[in-house]
Legacy VTK file of the C-alpha trace (Angstrom):
# vtk DataFile Version 3.0
C-alpha trace
ASCII
DATASET POLYDATA
POINTS 578 float
139.914 154.976 119.544
141.876 157.357 122.369
145.433 156.241 122.504
147.339 155.356 125.955
149.092 157.624 126.708
151.488 157.513 129.529
150.946 159.173 133.207
153.438 158.823 136.349
154.438 155.167 136.817
151.149 154.171 135.251
149.887 153.288 132.058
146.132 153.063 131.183
144.512 151.648 129.290
141.849 153.255 127.333
138.362 151.268 126.166
135.373 152.456 123.685
133.558 150.020 124.990
134.650 149.147 128.902
136.490 152.872 129.660
139.561 153.176 131.063
141.378 150.834 133.337
144.866 150.676 135.138
147.224 148.603 132.542
148.760 146.532 134.903
145.277 145.318 136.813
143.756 145.252 133.922
146.778 142.297 132.720
146.482 140.478 136.680
141.960 140.424 135.935
142.753 138.585 132.768
144.952 136.470 133.846
144.176 132.512 135.853
145.708 130.937 138.633
149.365 131.843 138.192
149.011 131.714 134.855
150.013 134.036 132.101
147.958 135.556 129.680
150.064 133.950 127.596
150.271 130.079 128.541
147.373 130.342 128.287
146.924 131.394 124.467
148.696 128.734 124.207
146.883 126.282 125.506
143.588 127.504 122.756
146.329 128.962 119.805
149.804 127.359 117.882
152.643 129.548 117.698
151.483 130.680 114.052
148.416 132.785 115.291
146.582 129.745 114.116
143.273 127.228 116.322
144.957 124.334 117.307
143.328 121.616 116.240
145.090 119.215 119.108
142.470 120.997 121.640
139.779 118.240 120.248
140.869 114.397 120.582
139.549 112.511 118.634
138.452 108.299 119.494
136.515 105.393 118.925
134.494 103.612 121.840
134.329 100.015 120.415
131.442 99.469 123.226
129.003 101.775 122.059
130.546 101.908 118.548
130.740 105.187 117.756
133.526 108.651 117.464
134.131 110.999 120.563
135.407 113.856 120.687
137.217 115.064 123.669
137.890 119.276 124.115
140.809 120.220 126.225
143.325 117.906 128.035
142.702 114.330 130.402
140.416 116.304 132.012
137.833 116.304 129.959
135.315 113.853 128.644
134.949 112.467 125.830
130.958 113.173 124.467
129.725 110.997 121.055
129.887 112.846 118.123
128.351 110.645 115.081
125.103 111.704 115.154
125.398 114.832 113.986
127.988 113.865 111.163
127.154 112.585 107.490
130.102 111.097 105.645
130.282 112.227 101.874
133.461 110.779 101.588
135.736 112.131 99.352
134.935 115.739 97.268
134.655 114.591 93.701
132.964 117.811 91.517
131.604 120.814 91.997
128.132 119.856 90.764
127.901 117.761 94.475
126.105 119.444 97.254
126.681 119.539 100.674
124.114 120.369 104.135
125.290 121.316 107.351
126.730 118.353 109.338
128.312 116.839 106.125
131.371 115.375 105.974
133.382 115.610 103.384
136.538 114.738 102.799
139.732 115.960 100.373
142.782 114.654 98.058
145.208 115.077 100.406
143.562 113.560 103.255
142.360 116.226 105.431
138.801 115.735 107.033
136.381 119.221 107.138
132.621 119.080 108.463
130.041 122.290 106.945
128.934 124.448 109.138
127.342 128.161 108.701
124.386 127.525 106.169
121.567 129.702 106.665
119.500 126.212 107.541
119.138 122.458 107.786
117.700 122.436 104.655
120.239 125.057 102.666
123.033 123.066 101.078
126.475 124.535 99.497
129.282 123.640 96.447
132.971 123.866 96.425
134.511 124.950 93.434
137.363 122.631 93.087
139.040 120.072 96.066
141.222 123.295 96.773
137.511 125.223 97.625
136.959 122.532 100.762
139.725 124.379 102.991
139.544 128.064 101.859
135.778 127.778 102.005
134.238 129.970 105.123
131.434 127.233 105.811
133.999 124.165 106.597
135.994 123.785 109.214
138.881 121.727 109.674
138.573 118.182 112.140
141.501 116.135 111.296
144.636 117.709 109.628
146.321 115.414 108.345
149.117 117.105 106.014
148.837 119.629 108.119
150.452 117.445 110.667
153.815 117.854 109.764
154.163 121.229 108.924
153.071 122.364 112.601
155.345 119.734 113.848
158.132 121.511 112.015
156.682 124.969 112.794
156.555 124.741 117.347
160.363 123.422 115.950
160.948 127.338 114.465
158.858 128.484 117.503
160.742 126.702 119.836
163.858 128.321 118.150
161.966 131.580 117.708
161.628 131.606 121.235
165.603 131.482 122.403
165.846 133.630 119.785
163.523 136.333 121.762
165.059 134.784 125.481
168.327 136.149 124.342
166.875 139.218 122.912
165.138 140.421 126.320
168.439 139.227 128.012
170.217 142.224 125.998
167.225 144.053 126.368
167.452 143.911 130.495
171.284 145.071 129.644
170.439 147.604 127.139
167.828 149.049 130.751
169.966 149.018 133.727
173.089 150.546 131.372
170.245 153.121 130.561
169.627 153.375 134.554
173.512 153.959 135.161
173.364 157.050 132.694
170.706 158.145 134.143
171.385 158.253 137.978
175.411 159.797 135.845
172.686 162.549 134.730
171.388 162.863 137.576
174.268 163.396 139.945
175.042 166.063 136.912
171.807 167.329 136.065
170.898 168.517 139.996
167.885 170.059 138.648
166.877 167.351 136.662
167.468 165.150 139.833
163.572 164.144 140.682
163.286 163.541 136.458
166.350 161.377 136.344
165.486 159.400 139.654
161.868 158.810 138.204
163.427 157.138 135.396
166.424 155.446 137.161
163.233 153.478 138.440
161.150 153.329 135.263
164.162 151.850 133.784
164.199 149.495 136.773
160.827 148.797 136.169
161.770 148.092 132.831
164.932 145.729 133.916
162.452 143.638 135.640
159.603 143.299 133.494
162.588 142.894 130.925
164.162 139.928 132.639
159.976 138.872 133.255
159.839 138.156 129.621
162.679 136.471 129.116
161.954 133.642 131.867
158.816 133.818 129.681
160.420 133.823 126.105
161.991 130.742 127.868
158.917 129.148 129.688
157.588 129.174 126.272
160.407 128.406 124.449
160.354 125.145 126.714
156.475 125.018 125.894
157.138 124.896 122.209
160.096 122.298 122.464
157.242 120.445 124.474
154.487 121.139 121.418
156.827 119.815 119.112
157.706 116.731 119.567
153.858 116.281 121.201
153.501 117.050 117.549
155.609 115.133 115.951
153.913 112.217 118.772
150.314 112.881 117.781
151.049 112.920 113.291
152.802 109.163 113.722
149.851 108.308 116.295
147.086 109.695 113.826
149.728 108.156 110.964
149.221 104.806 113.108
145.698 105.013 113.085
144.384 106.594 110.677
145.450 104.954 106.966
143.915 107.819 104.218
141.879 107.232 101.005
141.288 103.482 99.995
138.944 100.814 97.982
139.113 98.263 100.252
139.875 97.532 103.923
142.968 97.966 104.820
144.864 94.510 105.927
147.498 94.963 107.622
148.912 96.936 110.922
145.183 97.554 112.207
144.689 98.476 115.574
141.481 98.924 118.172
139.643 102.507 116.597
141.469 102.786 113.973
140.261 104.524 110.219
140.387 105.094 106.976
137.906 106.434 103.791
136.805 104.001 102.190
136.038 105.008 98.477
132.342 103.652 98.327
130.896 104.352 102.005
133.439 106.709 103.307
134.873 106.323 106.838
135.083 103.027 108.801
136.484 101.801 112.411
138.612 98.629 112.807
136.601 97.117 116.141
139.124 95.256 116.760
138.312 92.434 114.343
136.330 93.788 111.256
136.450 97.266 109.852
132.129 99.164 110.531
130.612 101.990 108.924
130.563 104.836 111.159
127.636 106.656 109.698
124.352 106.643 111.167
122.042 104.019 108.718
119.326 105.410 106.712
116.531 104.058 109.453
118.930 106.322 111.734
119.847 109.273 110.265
115.555 109.434 109.487
115.358 108.913 112.950
118.421 112.058 113.169
115.843 114.398 111.226
113.028 114.038 112.954
115.048 114.862 116.446
116.255 117.609 115.057
112.299 118.745 112.989
111.333 118.182 116.746
113.108 119.828 118.022
111.195 122.651 119.702
108.830 119.975 120.250
111.487 118.164 122.092
112.400 121.604 123.732
108.947 122.122 125.225
109.516 118.771 126.855
112.255 119.655 128.683
111.067 122.544 129.531
107.811 120.225 132.001
110.551 118.354 133.505
109.265 117.973 137.005
105.848 117.684 135.369
107.503 115.250 133.593
108.807 113.607 136.737
105.506 114.102 138.638
103.875 111.805 136.078
107.275 109.064 136.596
105.948 109.393 140.289
102.623 108.253 139.285
103.402 105.874 136.498
101.084 103.152 138.083
98.442 104.320 138.200
99.538 106.182 135.260
99.496 102.394 133.807
96.412 101.219 134.662
94.963 104.230 133.276
96.630 102.900 130.084
94.829 99.385 130.518
90.680 100.866 130.457
91.725 103.232 127.702
89.169 101.914 126.130
86.630 102.679 128.740
87.729 106.009 129.164
87.839 106.374 125.610
84.192 104.808 126.635
82.959 107.478 129.677
85.008 110.420 126.885
82.785 109.842 124.096
79.547 109.448 126.519
80.066 112.742 128.302
77.380 114.322 127.291
75.082 112.202 128.686
77.344 111.885 132.003
77.120 115.490 131.766
73.002 115.461 132.178
73.887 112.561 134.886
75.149 115.278 136.811
72.812 117.529 136.110
69.858 115.149 137.600
71.440 114.568 140.577
71.170 118.644 141.230
67.778 118.396 141.444
65.897 118.392 144.202
63.215 115.486 142.362
66.380 113.602 140.660
64.814 110.658 138.422
68.454 109.154 139.182
68.019 108.661 143.155
64.465 107.029 142.408
66.350 104.817 140.936
69.047 104.283 143.527
65.841 103.272 146.163
64.767 100.508 143.723
67.722 99.249 143.160
67.294 95.878 143.983
64.364 95.995 141.220
67.493 97.436 138.807
69.724 94.288 140.136
67.117 92.363 139.210
66.514 93.230 136.158
70.658 92.864 135.843
70.389 89.852 137.055
67.203 89.132 134.294
69.898 91.340 131.309
69.636 88.406 128.925
66.118 88.154 128.957
65.830 91.648 128.883
67.967 92.036 125.368
65.474 88.833 124.259
63.634 91.340 124.831
65.415 94.276 122.744
66.208 91.758 119.525
62.306 91.341 119.345
61.215 94.355 120.685
59.229 94.530 116.384
57.359 91.510 118.204
57.070 93.811 121.469
55.500 96.644 119.137
52.904 94.597 117.833
51.930 93.352 121.495
51.952 96.973 122.708
49.607 97.778 119.533
47.199 95.414 120.304
47.705 94.911 124.278
43.622 94.926 124.579
43.615 91.720 122.585
46.892 90.786 124.360
45.440 91.344 127.559
42.023 89.585 126.570
43.444 86.728 125.837
45.611 86.489 129.279
42.367 86.799 130.113
40.986 83.629 128.514
44.262 81.694 128.201
45.482 79.747 131.122
47.985 77.324 132.383
46.950 74.622 135.168
47.011 71.718 136.174
43.692 71.824 137.429
40.512 73.850 135.957
39.922 77.345 136.747
37.232 77.586 139.015
36.247 82.137 138.522
36.887 84.568 135.754
34.862 82.231 133.707
33.191 82.956 130.087
32.254 80.794 127.181
34.748 79.915 125.215
37.712 80.648 127.992
40.780 78.009 126.894
42.809 76.780 129.450
45.606 73.845 128.869
45.666 70.729 131.541
48.957 70.524 131.851
47.847 66.449 134.127
45.844 65.171 130.965
47.864 67.573 128.845
44.834 68.338 126.682
44.025 71.700 125.920
40.447 72.585 127.522
37.014 75.349 126.409
34.334 76.227 128.845
31.586 75.909 128.084
28.008 76.591 129.561
27.908 73.164 130.852
31.609 73.379 132.237
34.725 72.849 131.110
35.832 69.727 128.058
38.055 68.551 126.168
38.980 71.088 122.616
40.479 68.319 120.724
41.752 65.002 120.430
44.138 63.413 122.311
44.319 60.361 120.213
48.280 59.523 119.352
48.437 61.167 115.574
46.495 63.935 116.319
48.677 66.358 117.273
52.449 66.623 117.844
54.510 68.988 120.058
58.758 70.343 120.036
60.606 72.412 121.567
63.205 75.025 120.116
65.659 76.657 121.891
67.801 79.240 119.308
71.485 78.310 119.582
73.789 81.525 119.816
73.855 83.634 117.480
70.392 83.745 116.540
68.504 81.539 114.012
65.822 81.545 110.938
65.069 77.496 110.152
64.552 74.571 112.533
64.450 71.523 111.642
65.442 68.097 112.805
66.080 67.142 117.105
64.376 69.801 119.183
65.228 69.482 122.688
64.001 66.303 123.625
65.380 64.598 120.642
62.012 64.369 118.176
62.380 65.249 114.786
60.220 67.346 112.720
57.780 66.516 110.682
53.836 68.126 110.336
51.116 68.532 107.294
51.668 71.360 106.004
48.612 73.278 106.771
47.968 72.235 110.049
50.577 73.988 111.945
50.705 76.117 114.531
54.324 78.376 115.787
54.366 79.583 118.441
57.784 82.718 119.809
58.184 82.664 123.083
54.252 82.302 123.787
53.395 84.197 120.855
51.470 82.741 118.096
53.320 83.171 114.624
51.541 84.289 111.864
51.878 81.402 108.710
52.942 82.936 105.829
54.440 85.771 107.267
56.232 85.310 110.079
56.847 82.063 109.630
56.606 79.185 106.018
55.529 75.893 107.328
55.272 74.535 103.584
58.007 71.369 103.342
56.712 69.463 106.363
59.808 69.023 108.136
61.674 72.818 109.318
59.859 76.155 109.773
61.524 78.949 108.546
61.697 82.589 110.366
60.891 86.006 108.736
63.576 87.405 111.525
65.839 86.156 112.614
65.091 84.477 116.468
67.547 85.573 118.562
69.883 83.119 120.855
67.532 82.076 123.940
64.552 82.588 122.355
61.870 79.601 122.575
60.444 78.462 119.778
57.201 76.381 119.826
55.120 74.324 117.350
52.033 72.454 117.608
51.844 70.019 114.383
48.275 68.388 113.644
47.357 65.159 112.219
44.595 64.619 109.678
43.079 60.913 109.804
40.305 59.768 107.515
37.686 58.156 109.651
38.037 53.799 109.315
34.453 53.303 109.659
31.547 53.700 110.772
28.071 51.597 112.782
25.118 53.207 111.155
23.593 52.450 113.607
25.186 55.177 115.517
23.829 57.302 112.894
20.535 58.408 115.357
19.456 61.541 114.152
20.328 64.199 111.300
19.872 64.405 107.426
23.126 62.900 105.180
23.704 64.535 102.096
23.244 62.395 99.255
26.329 62.389 98.284
27.235 60.319 100.902
25.317 57.956 100.123
27.601 55.134 98.294
26.491 53.034 94.198
24.239 50.261 95.484
24.410 48.122 92.234
20.950 45.901 90.907
21.986 42.922 93.055
21.929 44.789 96.264
18.150 45.706 95.792
16.773 42.857 94.134
13.367 41.491 96.041
13.989 44.906 97.880
10.687 46.751 98.733
10.708 51.041 98.838
7.746 53.546 99.612
6.890 55.766 96.990
4.329 58.090 98.013
2.614 55.801 100.781
2.280 53.082 98.469
4.782 50.047 98.886
6.159 49.087 95.364
8.780 45.820 95.747
11.959 46.546 93.107
12.723 44.432 90.798
8.859 45.141 89.606
7.979 47.231 86.783
5.327 50.346 88.439
3.535 53.328 86.628
4.132 56.922 88.069
1.799 59.582 86.965
1.677 63.277 86.787
-1.711 65.410 85.294
0.460 64.964 82.099
2.196 62.409 81.833
2.034 58.768 82.220
5.974 56.799 83.023
6.421 53.073 83.035
9.130 52.507 85.284
10.595 49.817 85.558
12.524 48.952 88.545
15.276 46.420 89.122
LINES 1 579
578 0 1 2 3 4 5 6 7 8 9 10 11 12 13 14 15 16 17 18 19 20 21 22 23 24 25 26 27 28 29 30 31 32 33 34 35 36 37 38 39 40 41 42 43 44 45 46 47 48 49 50 51 52 53 54 55 56 57 58 59 60 61 62 63 64 65 66 67 68 69 70 71 72 73 74 75 76 77 78 79 80 81 82 83 84 85 86 87 88 89 90 91 92 93 94 95 96 97 98 99 100 101 102 103 104 105 106 107 108 109 110 111 112 113 114 115 116 117 118 119 120 121 122 123 124 125 126 127 128 129 130 131 132 133 134 135 136 137 138 139 140 141 142 143 144 145 146 147 148 149 150 151 152 153 154 155 156 157 158 159 160 161 162 163 164 165 166 167 168 169 170 171 172 173 174 175 176 177 178 179 180 181 182 183 184 185 186 187 188 189 190 191 192 193 194 195 196 197 198 199 200 201 202 203 204 205 206 207 208 209 210 211 212 213 214 215 216 217 218 219 220 221 222 223 224 225 226 227 228 229 230 231 232 233 234 235 236 237 238 239 240 241 242 243 244 245 246 247 248 249 250 251 252 253 254 255 256 257 258 259 260 261 262 263 264 265 266 267 268 269 270 271 272 273 274 275 276 277 278 279 280 281 282 283 284 285 286 287 288 289 290 291 292 293 294 295 296 297 298 299 300 301 302 303 304 305 306 307 308 309 310 311 312 313 314 315 316 317 318 319 320 321 322 323 324 325 326 327 328 329 330 331 332 333 334 335 336 337 338 339 340 341 342 343 344 345 346 347 348 349 350 351 352 353 354 355 356 357 358 359 360 361 362 363 364 365 366 367 368 369 370 371 372 373 374 375 376 377 378 379 380 381 382 383 384 385 386 387 388 389 390 391 392 393 394 395 396 397 398 399 400 401 402 403 404 405 406 407 408 409 410 411 412 413 414 415 416 417 418 419 420 421 422 423 424 425 426 427 428 429 430 431 432 433 434 435 436 437 438 439 440 441 442 443 444 445 446 447 448 449 450 451 452 453 454 455 456 457 458 459 460 461 462 463 464 465 466 467 468 469 470 471 472 473 474 475 476 477 478 479 480 481 482 483 484 485 486 487 488 489 490 491 492 493 494 495 496 497 498 499 500 501 502 503 504 505 506 507 508 509 510 511 512 513 514 515 516 517 518 519 520 521 522 523 524 525 526 527 528 529 530 531 532 533 534 535 536 537 538 539 540 541 542 543 544 545 546 547 548 549 550 551 552 553 554 555 556 557 558 559 560 561 562 563 564 565 566 567 568 569 570 571 572 573 574 575 576 577
C-alpha cells in the first residue's frame, strides 16, 4: 500500500480500494451529525477496543413470558429472542455436543451462545470450560465475571483520558513555541520566509488541532467516567437480577424478571410469584425446527404477499368453496365427463340440447327418482323382462284389471281381474267366466311394502294387518307385479314366510296370492248325471246291504243272496252271490 505523503496544506489518503481522498474531507464524511468518529466508535467499543456488550440489553417480558433483547439505547425496541435459544445449562464435559443457538453457561456464570457452525445440524465440542470462551463458535451474551473488570477498566480509561488531555495541552504549548521559533527563523532567514510562513501556518493548524484533541480527550474522559459509573451500576443491577447457577429456586431478594441458571433444567425467570423455564417446550422446539426446515417455503409465501392479500379480500368466497369442498372434489373427479359435456355442447346437434328441450320429461323422471332407483335396484329383473319382452307384451295384451269386463281386443284365454267382484275372470268362446272360486277359504291375498334398507323375508302382518299363512305349494308371489318363480326367485315352504333369493329394494311392492285346499264334504248322487265314475272311486258295499237285491248280468236278472251259474265254453262256475 502506498504511504500518505504531505502535499501543501492538505494531507491526502490513498486507498487501494477506493482511490485517493483528501484526509480532512474523508474524515468529515465519516462523521454523522455533530459527532466525531471517536465519539461514535465509543458507542460500539469499550476503552480496550473490545465490543461493548452493553449495546445489548436483555429483559424478561412477564406478559409474554419471553426473553427480549434491545440493541442500542432506550430509543430502540425490544425483540423476543427466546425461540432462537436452546438452553443447555452449565458446561459439563468434552463429550457434550452443541449446535447453533445453544446457550451454555461457564462455571463463572458467563452465558455464551453457540454460532457460526456450517449448518443447523452441524455440531461442535469444547475441550474444557475455558475453551467455551476462546472458541470462534461462541459469543458471550451475559458477562458476569467481566462486569467488575469492565468497571475497573472504565476507571483506568478515565485516568488515561485525563492524561491524554494533559499531553494534548503540552503538545499545544510546544506547537505554539514552535510557531514562535518559526517566526523568528523567518526574520533571520529571509530566504526561507515563505517556507517559514507555511510552517508557521501548519504549526498554528497543529496547535488548533491539538486544542481540539484536548477538548475531545476531555470529553472522552467525561464519557469514560460516565461509562465507569454506568458499568458499576449495570454490574450492581445485574448482580441483583441474576442469581447465578443453583440446583434449586432462590427464595430471597426476588424481583419480577430476575434470572438464575438451574443446573438441572436450565435458565429460569421469576414472574413475580414463581420461577418459570424460559426455554421452549419439546413441542414448541419441534415447531421451531419445523419452521426452520420450511424456511424456503415461508420465504416463498412471503414473496406471494400480494396474492395472499388478494385471497384475504375474498376469504368469504374461499370459505364458501371450503364448505362445498366435497362437491368441488366430486366435480374434479368428473372433469372428463364435464369435458365431454362441453364437447357435446359445441356440436351442431347436441344431445344435451335435446334433453334440455325435453326438460319437462326429465323433471318428471327426477320427481319419480324413487321409482327409478327401485328399477335400478331390480335391474336384473328388468333385464329378464327385457329378454322376454315378447312374453311381457303378450301378457299385457292378455291380462287386464278393470271394474267392468273389457269389450275389445279379446282372445280366448284372456284374463282380467274384476275389481268390483274382486275375482279373476277368463274369456271363453262364450264370454267372460269366473276363473276360480271366490268362496272364503279358497284364496287369500297379502300385500307388503319393502321397508327401509330393503328385505329378503316377508312374514307376519301385511300392510293391511293380515298375518301371512298359506299352504305350501299353493301360492303365487309377485314383485312389483312380476310373478316370481317358486323355488328359484323365492322359497315358499314354511307356510308363514316368503324368502326372496335377493334383497327386495326399499319401497318395492310384494303381492302374495295363497290358494286354499278343501275336501268335498257331501255330494248328492243325483247331481251325477253323466260321465264315468272310476271304479277306484266306488265304495265297498257289505253283503248285508246287497241282500234281496238284484243285478242284471248278460240281460238276465239275478237276485243277490242266491247262487248262479256262469258258463264259458270251457268252464262252468257256480257262484254264490250274497
